[in-house]
KESEPA-740002 format. One record per residue (C-alpha): residue number from 1; chain; z negated, x, y. Coordinates in steps of 0.2 Angstrom, whole numbers, plus 5000, padded with zeros to 4 digits. Layout:
NUM	A	Z	X	Y
...
//
This chain:
1	A	4937	4792	4816
2	A	4934	4795	4797
3	A	4934	4777	4794
4	A	4951	4775	4802
5	A	4958	4790	4793
6	A	4953	4783	4776
7	A	4961	4767	4780
8	A	4977	4774	4785
9	A	4979	4789	4773
10	A	4988	4779	4760
11	A	5002	4775	4773
12	A	5003	4793	4778
13	A	5004	4799	4760
14	A	5018	4786	4757
15	A	5028	4793	4772
16	A	5024	4810	4767
17	A	5032	4807	4749
18	A	5046	4797	4756
19	A	5052	4809	4770
20	A	5046	4826	4763
21	A	5044	4824	4744
22	A	5026	4830	4745
23	A	5013	4821	4735
24	A	4998	4826	4746
25	A	4993	4835	4762
26	A	4986	4853	4763
27	A	4969	4855	4770
28	A	4968	4850	4788
29	A	4985	4842	4790
30	A	4980	4824	4788
31	A	4967	4825	4802
32	A	4979	4832	4814
33	A	4993	4820	4810
34	A	4981	4805	4812
35	A	4975	4811	4829
36	A	4993	4813	4835
37	A	4998	4796	4829
38	A	4982	4789	4839
39	A	4989	4797	4855
40	A	4977	4811	4856
41	A	4981	4828	4863
42	A	4978	4842	4850
43	A	4976	4861	4849
44	A	4979	4866	4831
45	A	4975	4883	4824
46	A	4980	4886	4806
47	A	4984	4902	4798
48	A	5002	4907	4793
49	A	5008	4896	4778
50	A	4996	4882	4780
51	A	5009	4870	4785
52	A	5008	4868	4804
53	A	5026	4861	4806
54	A	5022	4845	4796
55	A	5009	4841	4809
56	A	5023	4837	4821
57	A	5037	4833	4809
58	A	5029	4818	4800
59	A	5023	4810	4817
60	A	5040	4813	4824
61	A	5047	4802	4809
62	A	5034	4788	4812
63	A	5035	4787	4831
64	A	5049	4777	4839
65	A	5055	4790	4852
66	A	5060	4808	4851
67	A	5048	4823	4848
68	A	5052	4839	4858
69	A	5047	4855	4849
70	A	5046	4871	4860
71	A	5049	4886	4849
72	A	5053	4904	4854
73	A	5063	4908	4838
74	A	5081	4904	4837
75	A	5083	4908	4819
76	A	5068	4897	4814
77	A	5075	4883	4824
78	A	5091	4883	4815
79	A	5082	4884	4798
80	A	5070	4870	4802
81	A	5084	4859	4808
82	A	5094	4862	4792
83	A	5079	4858	4781
84	A	5077	4842	4791
85	A	5095	4837	4789
86	A	5094	4840	4770
87	A	5080	4827	4770
88	A	5090	4814	4780
89	A	5080	4817	4796
90	A	5091	4818	4812
91	A	5087	4834	4822
92	A	5095	4847	4833
93	A	5091	4862	4843
94	A	5096	4867	4861
95	A	5096	4886	4865
96	A	5106	4901	4871
97	A	5116	4902	4855
98	A	5126	4886	4860
99	A	5140	4885	4872
100	A	5138	4875	4888
101	A	5149	4861	4881
102	A	5138	4860	4865
103	A	5122	4860	4875
104	A	5129	4846	4886
105	A	5134	4836	4870
106	A	5117	4838	4862
107	A	5108	4833	4878
108	A	5119	4817	4879
109	A	5113	4813	4861
110	A	5095	4816	4866
111	A	5096	4804	4881
112	A	5105	4791	4869
113	A	5090	4792	4856
114	A	5101	4800	4842
115	A	5088	4813	4836
116	A	5070	4811	4830
117	A	5066	4830	4833
118	A	5074	4842	4846
119	A	5070	4860	4846
120	A	5071	4869	4862
121	A	5069	4887	4868
122	A	5056	4889	4882
123	A	5068	4897	4894
124	A	5077	4880	4894
125	A	5064	4874	4906
126	A	5070	4886	4920
127	A	5084	4873	4922
128	A	5081	4858	4933
129	A	5096	4849	4926
130	A	5088	4851	4908
131	A	5072	4843	4914
132	A	5082	4829	4923
133	A	5091	4826	4906
134	A	5075	4825	4897
135	A	5067	4814	4909
136	A	5080	4801	4904
137	A	5074	4802	4886
138	A	5059	4794	4878
139	A	5049	4809	4873
140	A	5034	4802	4862
141	A	5028	4819	4857
142	A	5028	4836	4865
143	A	5025	4850	4852
144	A	5022	4868	4857
145	A	5024	4880	4843
146	A	5018	4898	4844
147	A	5006	4892	4857
148	A	4997	4908	4859
149	A	5012	4914	4869
150	A	5006	4904	4883
151	A	4990	4914	4885
152	A	4989	4930	4895
153	A	4975	4934	4882
154	A	4987	4931	4868
155	A	4995	4946	4858
156	A	5012	4940	4862
157	A	5012	4932	4880
158	A	5029	4926	4886
159	A	5032	4921	4904
160	A	5044	4907	4900
161	A	5029	4898	4891
162	A	5020	4898	4908
163	A	5032	4884	4914
164	A	5027	4872	4900
165	A	5012	4864	4909
166	A	5023	4859	4924
167	A	5036	4853	4912
168	A	5024	4842	4903
169	A	5017	4835	4919
170	A	5035	4830	4924
171	A	5039	4823	4907
172	A	5022	4814	4904
173	A	5023	4812	4885
174	A	5010	4801	4878
175	A	5003	4815	4867
176	A	5005	4834	4865
177	A	5001	4846	4851
178	A	5000	4864	4853
179	A	5000	4875	4837
180	A	4997	4893	4833
181	A	4992	4904	4818
182	A	4981	4915	4828
183	A	4970	4910	4843
184	A	4953	4916	4848
185	A	4942	4904	4858
186	A	4947	4912	4875
187	A	4966	4910	4870
188	A	4962	4892	4865
189	A	4955	4889	4882
190	A	4970	4897	4890
191	A	4982	4885	4881
192	A	4972	4870	4886
193	A	4971	4875	4904
194	A	4990	4881	4905
195	A	4996	4865	4897
196	A	4985	4854	4908
197	A	4978	4845	4893
198	A	4963	4833	4896
199	A	4950	4833	4882
200	A	4961	4838	4868
201	A	4955	4838	4850
202	A	4954	4856	4843
203	A	4957	4859	4825
204	A	4953	4876	4818
205	A	4955	4877	4799
206	A	4958	4889	4784
207	A	4955	4906	4792
208	A	4946	4912	4776
209	A	4960	4917	4764
210	A	4949	4921	4749
211	A	4963	4927	4738
212	A	4967	4941	4750
213	A	4959	4958	4747
214	A	4957	4967	4763
215	A	4957	4986	4764
216	A	4959	5000	4776
217	A	4965	5017	4768
218	A	4964	5032	4779
219	A	4979	5043	4778
220	A	4980	5061	4785
221	A	4999	5060	4788
222	A	5016	5054	4783
223	A	5015	5062	4765
224	A	4999	5052	4761
225	A	5007	5037	4770
226	A	5022	5037	4759
227	A	5012	5040	4743
228	A	5001	5025	4747
229	A	5016	5014	4750
230	A	5024	5020	4734
231	A	5008	5016	4724
232	A	5007	4998	4732
233	A	5025	4994	4727
234	A	5022	5001	4709
235	A	5006	4991	4706
236	A	5009	4975	4715
237	A	5028	4971	4715
238	A	5035	4961	4730
239	A	5028	4965	4747
240	A	5031	4969	4765
241	A	5027	4986	4774
242	A	5026	4984	4793
243	A	5029	4999	4804
244	A	5026	5001	4822
245	A	5044	5008	4827
246	A	5062	5007	4820
247	A	5062	5025	4817
248	A	5046	5024	4806
249	A	5053	5010	4797
250	A	5070	5019	4793
251	A	5060	5035	4787
252	A	5049	5025	4776
253	A	5063	5014	4769
254	A	5073	5030	4765
255	A	5057	5037	4756
256	A	5054	5022	4745
257	A	5073	5021	4740
258	A	5072	5040	4735
259	A	5057	5035	4724
260	A	5067	5022	4715
261	A	5059	5007	4723
262	A	5070	4991	4728
263	A	5067	4992	4747
264	A	5076	4982	4760
265	A	5076	4988	4779
266	A	5074	4975	4793
267	A	5072	4978	4812
268	A	5078	4971	4828
269	A	5090	4985	4831
270	A	5101	4980	4816
271	A	5116	4968	4819
272	A	5114	4950	4815
273	A	5123	4950	4799
274	A	5114	4965	4792
275	A	5097	4956	4796
276	A	5103	4940	4788
277	A	5108	4950	4772
278	A	5092	4959	4772
279	A	5082	4943	4773
280	A	5092	4935	4760
281	A	5090	4950	4748
282	A	5071	4949	4751
283	A	5070	4931	4747
284	A	5082	4932	4732
285	A	5074	4946	4722
286	A	5058	4943	4713
287	A	5052	4962	4716
288	A	5060	4965	4733
289	A	5050	4975	4746
290	A	5054	4974	4764
291	A	5051	4989	4776
292	A	5051	4981	4793
293	A	5045	4981	4811
294	A	5036	4965	4817
295	A	5053	4957	4820
296	A	5052	4952	4802
297	A	5043	4938	4795
298	A	5044	4922	4806
299	A	5050	4908	4795
300	A	5048	4919	4779
301	A	5040	4907	4765
302	A	5040	4917	4749
303	A	5025	4912	4739
304	A	5024	4927	4727
305	A	5022	4941	4740
306	A	5009	4951	4732
307	A	5005	4963	4746
308	A	5007	4966	4765
309	A	5004	4984	4771
310	A	5004	4991	4788
311	A	5010	5009	4789
312	A	5004	5010	4807
313	A	4990	5000	4816
314	A	4996	4984	4824
315	A	4994	4980	4842
316	A	4981	4966	4840
317	A	4970	4958	4827
318	A	4980	4942	4830
319	A	4996	4950	4825
320	A	4988	4958	4810
321	A	4981	4942	4803
322	A	4997	4933	4806
323	A	5007	4946	4796
324	A	4995	4948	4782
325	A	4995	4929	4780
326	A	5012	4931	4772
327	A	5005	4937	4756
328	A	4998	4927	4742
329	A	5004	4910	4748
330	A	5004	4904	4730
331	A	4985	4906	4729
332	A	4986	4921	4717
333	A	4977	4937	4722
334	A	4986	4948	4735
335	A	4982	4963	4745
336	A	4982	4967	4764
337	A	4981	4986	4767
338	A	4980	4995	4783
339	A	4986	5013	4781
340	A	4976	5021	4796
341	A	4978	5037	4805
342	A	4970	5037	4823
343	A	4986	5046	4830
344	A	4995	5029	4827
345	A	4983	5021	4840
346	A	4991	5033	4853
347	A	5008	5028	4848
348	A	5003	5010	4851
349	A	4996	5014	4868
350	A	5012	5023	4873
351	A	5022	5007	4867
352	A	5010	4996	4878
353	A	5013	5008	4893
354	A	5032	5008	4891
355	A	5032	4989	4891
356	A	5022	4990	4907
357	A	5031	5003	4918
358	A	5023	5012	4932
359	A	5027	5009	4950
360	A	5037	5025	4950
361	A	5049	5019	4937
362	A	5051	5002	4947
363	A	5055	5012	4963
364	A	5067	5024	4954
365	A	5076	5010	4946
366	A	5078	5000	4962
367	A	5083	5016	4972
368	A	5097	5019	4959
369	A	5103	5001	4960
370	A	5104	5002	4979
371	A	5116	5017	4978
372	A	5130	5006	4970
373	A	5137	4989	4972
374	A	5136	4986	4953
375	A	5129	4997	4940
376	A	5140	4997	4925
377	A	5133	5011	4913
378	A	5120	5000	4905
379	A	5101	5003	4902
380	A	5104	5019	4893
381	A	5114	5026	4907
382	A	5101	5020	4920
383	A	5087	5028	4910
384	A	5096	5044	4910
385	A	5099	5044	4928
386	A	5081	5040	4933
387	A	5073	5051	4920
388	A	5063	5038	4911
389	A	5063	5030	4893
390	A	5075	5016	4889
391	A	5060	5005	4885
392	A	5052	5008	4902
393	A	5069	5005	4911
394	A	5072	4989	4901
395	A	5055	4982	4905
396	A	5057	4986	4923
397	A	5074	4977	4924
398	A	5067	4962	4914
399	A	5053	4960	4927
400	A	5064	4963	4942
401	A	5077	4950	4935
402	A	5062	4938	4932
403	A	5057	4940	4950
404	A	5074	4936	4957
405	A	5077	4954	4963
406	A	5093	4958	4953
407	A	5105	4950	4941
408	A	5114	4955	4926
409	A	5131	4949	4920
410	A	5144	4952	4906
411	A	5159	4954	4917
412	A	5173	4961	4906
413	A	5161	4962	4891
414	A	5168	4959	4874
415	A	5186	4962	4878
416	A	5196	4975	4868
417	A	5211	4984	4874
418	A	5223	4985	4859
419	A	5239	4994	4855
420	A	5248	4994	4838
421	A	5252	5012	4833
422	A	5267	5018	4825
423	A	5260	5017	4808
424	A	5257	4998	4809
425	A	5274	4995	4802
426	A	5272	5006	4786
427	A	5253	5004	4782
428	A	5248	4994	4766
429	A	5232	4985	4768
430	A	5220	4987	4754
431	A	5209	4972	4758
432	A	5214	4954	4762
433	A	5204	4954	4778
434	A	5213	4970	4784
435	A	5230	4962	4779
436	A	5225	4945	4788
437	A	5221	4954	4804
438	A	5236	4966	4803
439	A	5248	4951	4800
440	A	5240	4942	4815
441	A	5243	4957	4826
442	A	5261	4960	4821
443	A	5265	4942	4824
444	A	5258	4942	4842
445	A	5260	4960	4849
446	A	5275	4972	4849
447	A	5272	4990	4844
448	A	5267	5000	4859
449	A	5262	4985	4870
450	A	5244	4985	4876
451	A	5234	4969	4876
452	A	5217	4962	4880
453	A	5208	4951	4867
454	A	5190	4947	4862
455	A	5182	4948	4845
456	A	5181	4929	4843
457	A	5199	4927	4848
458	A	5205	4940	4835
459	A	5194	4932	4821
460	A	5200	4915	4825
461	A	5218	4921	4825
462	A	5217	4930	4808
463	A	5206	4916	4800
464	A	5191	4928	4798
465	A	5173	4928	4801
466	A	5168	4939	4816
467	A	5160	4952	4805
468	A	5175	4953	4794
469	A	5186	4955	4809
470	A	5175	4969	4816
471	A	5176	4979	4800
472	A	5195	4976	4799
473	A	5197	4983	4817
474	A	5187	4999	4812
475	A	5198	5002	4796
476	A	5214	4999	4806
477	A	5208	5011	4819
478	A	5204	5024	4806
479	A	5221	5023	4798
480	A	5230	5025	4814
481	A	5238	5008	4814
482	A	5228	5002	4829
483	A	5223	5011	4845
484	A	5210	5003	4855
485	A	5197	5005	4869
486	A	5181	4996	4864
487	A	5173	4984	4876
488	A	5158	4988	4887
489	A	5143	4987	4876
490	A	5130	4982	4890
491	A	5129	4971	4905
492	A	5132	4976	4923
493	A	5116	4976	4934
494	A	5117	4971	4953
495	A	5103	4972	4965
496	A	5102	4956	4975
497	A	5094	4963	4990
498	A	5098	4979	5000
499	A	5081	4985	5006
500	A	5070	5000	5002
501	A	5058	4998	4988
502	A	5043	4998	5000
503	A	5050	4982	5008
504	A	5053	4974	4991
505	A	5036	4965	4991
506	A	5035	4967	4972
507	A	5017	4961	4966
508	A	5013	4971	4950
509	A	4995	4965	4949
510	A	4998	4953	4935
511	A	5008	4967	4925
512	A	4993	4979	4927
513	A	4981	4965	4921
514	A	4992	4961	4906
515	A	4993	4980	4902
516	A	4974	4981	4902
517	A	4972	4966	4891
518	A	4985	4973	4879
519	A	4975	4989	4878
520	A	4959	4979	4875
521	A	4967	4969	4861
522	A	4972	4986	4853
523	A	4954	4992	4855
524	A	4948	4977	4845
525	A	4961	4981	4831
526	A	4954	4999	4831
527	A	4936	4992	4829
528	A	4942	4983	4814
529	A	4949	4999	4806
530	A	4933	5008	4809
531	A	4922	4993	4804
532	A	4909	4998	4791
533	A	4903	4981	4787
534	A	4912	4966	4779
535	A	4930	4965	4785
536	A	4932	4947	4781
537	A	4916	4943	4792
538	A	4924	4953	4806
539	A	4940	4943	4806
540	A	4931	4926	4804
541	A	4919	4930	4818
542	A	4934	4936	4829
543	A	4942	4919	4828
544	A	4926	4910	4832
545	A	4919	4905	4816
546	A	4900	4906	4817
547	A	4893	4903	4799
548	A	4900	4918	4791
549	A	4892	4927	4775
550	A	4887	4945	4778
551	A	4896	4951	4762
552	A	4911	4946	4752
553	A	4919	4950	4736
554	A	4936	4955	4742
555	A	4936	4969	4754
556	A	4934	4988	4753
557	A	4918	4989	4763
558	A	4909	4976	4751
559	A	4916	4981	4734
560	A	4925	4997	4736
561	A	4944	5001	4739
562	A	4958	4998	4727
563	A	4970	5011	4732
564	A	4968	5028	4723
565	A	4969	5044	4733
566	A	4980	5058	4726
567	A	4973	5073	4718
568	A	4966	5085	4732
569	A	4976	5100	4737
570	A	4970	5116	4744
571	A	4968	5114	4763
572	A	4978	5126	4774
573	A	4968	5141	4782
574	A	4959	5137	4798
575	A	4964	5147	4814
576	A	4952	5159	4822
577	A	4945	5146	4833
578	A	4937	5138	4818
579	A	4938	5119	4814
580	A	4950	5114	4827
581	A	4955	5096	4827
582	A	4974	5095	4827
583	A	4973	5076	4832
584	A	4963	5081	4847
585	A	4975	5095	4852
586	A	4990	5082	4851
587	A	4980	5069	4861
588	A	4974	5081	4874
589	A	4991	5089	4877
590	A	4999	5072	4879
591	A	4985	5066	4891
592	A	4987	5083	4901
593	A	5006	5081	4902
594	A	5006	5063	4908
595	A	4992	5067	4921
596	A	5001	5082	4927
597	A	5017	5072	4930
598	A	5007	5058	4939
599	A	4998	5072	4950
600	A	5014	5081	4952
601	A	5006	5098	4947
602	A	5009	5110	4933
603	A	5000	5106	4917
604	A	4990	5122	4917
605	A	4981	5117	4934
606	A	4972	5104	4924
607	A	4967	5115	4909
608	A	4976	5130	4902
609	A	4981	5131	4884
610	A	4966	5142	4879
611	A	4953	5130	4887
612	A	4962	5115	4879
613	A	4962	5123	4862
614	A	4943	5127	4864
615	A	4940	5109	4869
616	A	4949	5103	4853
617	A	4937	5115	4843
618	A	4921	5110	4851
619	A	4925	5091	4853
620	A	4912	5088	4867
621	A	4903	5072	4867
622	A	4894	5073	4884
623	A	4893	5083	4900
624	A	4882	5097	4893
625	A	4894	5100	4878
626	A	4909	5099	4889
627	A	4902	5112	4901
628	A	4898	5123	4887
629	A	4917	5126	4884
630	A	4923	5141	4893
631	A	4936	5137	4907
632	A	4929	5119	4911
633	A	4915	5118	4925
634	A	4907	5105	4935
635	A	4922	5101	4946
636	A	4933	5098	4931
637	A	4919	5087	4923
638	A	4919	5076	4938
639	A	4938	5074	4938
640	A	4943	5075	4919
641	A	4927	5075	4909
642	A	4925	5057	4904
643	A	4943	5056	4898
644	A	4941	5072	4888
645	A	4925	5066	4880
646	A	4934	5049	4875
647	A	4948	5058	4866
648	A	4936	5070	4857
649	A	4925	5055	4851
650	A	4940	5047	4844
651	A	4945	5063	4835
652	A	4928	5065	4828
653	A	4929	5047	4821
654	A	4946	5050	4814
655	A	4942	5066	4806
656	A	4932	5066	4789
657	A	4920	5080	4785
658	A	4903	5087	4790
659	A	4907	5087	4809
660	A	4910	5068	4809
661	A	4894	5065	4798
662	A	4884	5076	4810
663	A	4890	5066	4825
664	A	4886	5049	4816
665	A	4869	5055	4811
666	A	4865	5060	4828
667	A	4868	5043	4835
//
């Protein structure tokens, strides 16, 4: 293998320079490319920023047929296709952002051999017609990006990826390459099994990012969290701060702006234009800082990111390592800091649970849909009706739709009802966009007449971008020149069967298994936060590397942390119950509330407030210490004791001070 590689490397380097303007390969790339060109199947695990895309892009240029690239990220598809076009390489993408006519035209081009690379979203493989069209093309390479999404053990499993094995069997490409930045040995095995790959060559390279300093910094609450983020921005410059929720991101972003730091906000709840603007601002400013949820980062290739901080614990080591890999891509020193408070673990647990709804939520949603022909009030309205969170209801709807039990449609969606008001004739537009829209409306509609029109139609008629037309509509409405009824903002939901829930035959076994796997991945991430030995060794062993040094020179456990703790302040006075753990109080109340709801009993039946507070003070670690708390008893130990001890042990571990040291010293 090595002899062949050395013989062909000059040709590969010539193609690399000719097509991509690069003088040499990054570590690991040439070996993968050689294997693919020889017709071998390959699984490639390389960290973020190591150049995985070249491992299929260069073979695509050199092979005679088409390379089919499966990617879950629409924005990344568009960026890569534009970059390939700039290099004179024919490429396209096929996903839900295109109209039916555009998809048909591009598929015609694929069958005709017009493109070297075709990026497709995984949901395309639901369509038999799509597979039929691909069968007529000469697919020489089948590339699966973000391949960890195939695995139930992965941190980002996506059901549409499960179809890729059968699609590959149907297309029979001569070679397949599956690529990911994060895959443990069990995830790699899952990828190979799901894609039906025979004897693939496995490449694992470059996990040890020696220029990244790894640190876990305990924070007592939001005040310390904000102070630590401000310190990182002041010391490091450009960076990314990841938050677990949109609300947390908005709060932290506001705090950094108030401190005078150039912070940019990014999360999936923002409209597309705002997200694009935020990303452009981050890429364009040397010292920019992004405060974001995990929606931010895919396709970000900014070499001078000096730090990545996690304000809340991520959901898995894989996600954490992928996100910190965006720092220090220029090879210069960079920092990866986890701001850790154990209460954030409970937040992540709750997010996992809402993404895996209980059977009660499924039943309530189904029964609500049975009462109407078509539900037209959207997810928020349905959540309010069944008394569950929007996240739980959204997840239940998504699963029911996937199982073929209901359908969603946009009937009537996107149509404005407009009427020019009496002020339309007198108003003077102060912006060219408002003027253009107003002139278009005056030319088409008489004052007082009510008409229906969509935003794209209005934008085209006025010669504006949709975002400009949307703003102009709002300004005209405020001025009184335009009276309108906005379009329905959600999709209608229709049950496809009229049967009671108990006859629906819905198998939730896989959902429950996935929930348990997600909780296990979170526990492994929590183990990293509490690790007392080398953090670099922890990560390398996690991803299957065996020859790992016991100590390093770039983590807080080996050489000490870099973040400074602010000057201590006088602690608030303790209650009469003594050293009560507020973390335990919060966790025990949450557990009691959820259990009471599941058992359909009042919360005090489980434990009254006085006993709960006593447990939070004693923090029992076994049966004897649990029974020593007034108000417990043997019957409650049998029913509730192990869970209470689990919560108390976590509170002990999270709370610094003599009590923690005593528990540790005692084994």
